[in-house]
N, C-alpha and C positions, 0 to 999 in steps of 0.2 A: 276468664273466671271472675275477675274483679268487676268487669262491666256488668255481668249478670247479677252480681250481688248488689251493685248500686241501683240497677234497674228494679230489682225486687224491693228495695227499700224506697226508691223514689216514686214508683207507680202508685202505691196506696196513698202516699202523702199527696201526690198530684190530684188523685181522684177526690180526696177529702177536701183539700184546699182549693182546687180548681172550681168545684161547685160553689163554694162560698165566694170565691173571687168573681165568678160569673154573676151571681146574685147581687154582689156589691156593684158591679159595673152596670147591671140593669137598673138598680135603684138610682144610681147617679144619673144615667141617661134619661130615664123616665122622670126623675125629679127635676132635672133641668128643663125638660119640655113642659112640665106642669108649671114651673116658675115662669117660663116665657108666656104661657097662656094666662096666668094670673096677672102678670104685669100688663099684658095687652088689655085685658078686661078692666083692670083698675085705671089704666091710662085713658081708655074710652070714657069711663064714667067720670073721671076728673075733667076731661075735655067737655063733656056734656054739662057738667056742673059749672063750667065757666071759670075754672081756676086759672090764674096767670101761668104763663109758660114756665117762668123761673120756678114757681112753687111746684108745678107738676114735675119738672125735672128733679127737683130736690126730693120730693116724696117718692118718685120712682126709684131714685138711687138708694134711698133709705129702705124701701120695700125690698129691693134687689139684695142689698147687703144682709138684711134680716133673713130672707128666704134662703140665700146661699149659705148663711151660717147654720140654719136648721138642717139643710141638706148635708153639710159637712158633718154635723153631729150624727145624723142618721147613717151616713156611710161609715164613719168611724165606729159606731156601735156595731154595725154589721161585720166589720173587720175584727172586732173583739177589743177595741180600744175603749177603756172606761171613760164615760162622758164626764165623770167627776174631775178627772185630771185635766180634760180639755176646758172645763168651766173654770178651774183654778187658774190655768195659764191665761185664758181669755180675760179673767178678772184682773190679774196682775198687769197684763199688757194694757188693758183699758185704764186702770188707775194711773199707770206711769204716763200714758199718753195724755190723759185729762189734766194731770198736774203740769205737764210740760207745755201744753197748748191751752192753758187757762184763758188768756186774753183772746186768742183766736176763736175759741169756743164761745166766748162772750159776744164777739162780733157776729159769729154765725147764728147764735140764738137771737141776737138783735135783728139780724136779717130775716130770720124766720118769722119773728113777731111783726116786722114791717110788712112782709108778704101776706101774712094772715090777716092782720088788723087793718092794713092799708091806711095808716094815718097820713101818708104822703103819696102823691102821684107825680109823675113826670109833668113838669110845667107849673107846679105849685110854687108860690113864693113862700120862703121861710124867712121869718123876721126875727132877728136877735137884737140885743141891746145896741150893738154897734153896726151891724151889717144887714143887708137884705140879699137873699140868695134866690136864684131860680133853680129848682131841682131839674137836672138834666137826665140822669139815669139812676135807676135803682138796681143794684146787684145784690147777691146773697149776703155779702159782708160789708159793702161800702155804698155810699151815695156820692154821686158826682154833682157838685153844686157850682153854679155860675155866679160870680160876684156881681153885685150891683151896690154901689155905695149909696149913702143916704140922699145924695143929690139926684140920684136917678141915672147917673152915667153908668153905662154897662162897660165893664172891663172884659178883657179877653182871658182873664185868669180863671182857673178852675180850682176848686178845693175838693179834695177827696176826704170824706168824713167816715170814720168807722161807725157802724150802726149803734154799737153799745154806747159810744160817746154821745151820739145824737139823742138816744132815748133817755140818757141820764141827765141831760141839760134841759133847760127850759127854752123851748122854741115855740113860736106861734105860726100857724099855717094861715096863709091868706090866698084866696083864689081870685 
């Protein structure tokens, strides 16, 4: 008798919620496929535009994060979760992370500027007051520099420079 009462209560709830849950799953699956197609198209256009690989990867990751965030909001709205509460939580988390990662974000922003503006390229000489460096590699947050002293002797030492430090000091590029 108890099983029949539970089934009588559970069946209408499952029919009502099951349809909503099915629609939510469809939105998530179709949304993910759309995101993959968008990323593929944007990746091709960035490749045709001749953007550097590092910059393409960064922009692809940024695009992916934004699109997945939008998809999460859409799915949450479909499930009945108010987006205002999600925006509040996301804002608080973003604020806390940005305050705790301030220097790291400065390096990252410096890396993006170097990748966009291309003031330096691998193989460039960077001249400071005391040293001459050869730029070995450019990464998102750091540059790897090869020391050369003023006499022209090449040392085997490398220097890793955070990009925001490089951009805030006066350096001269020589090719």
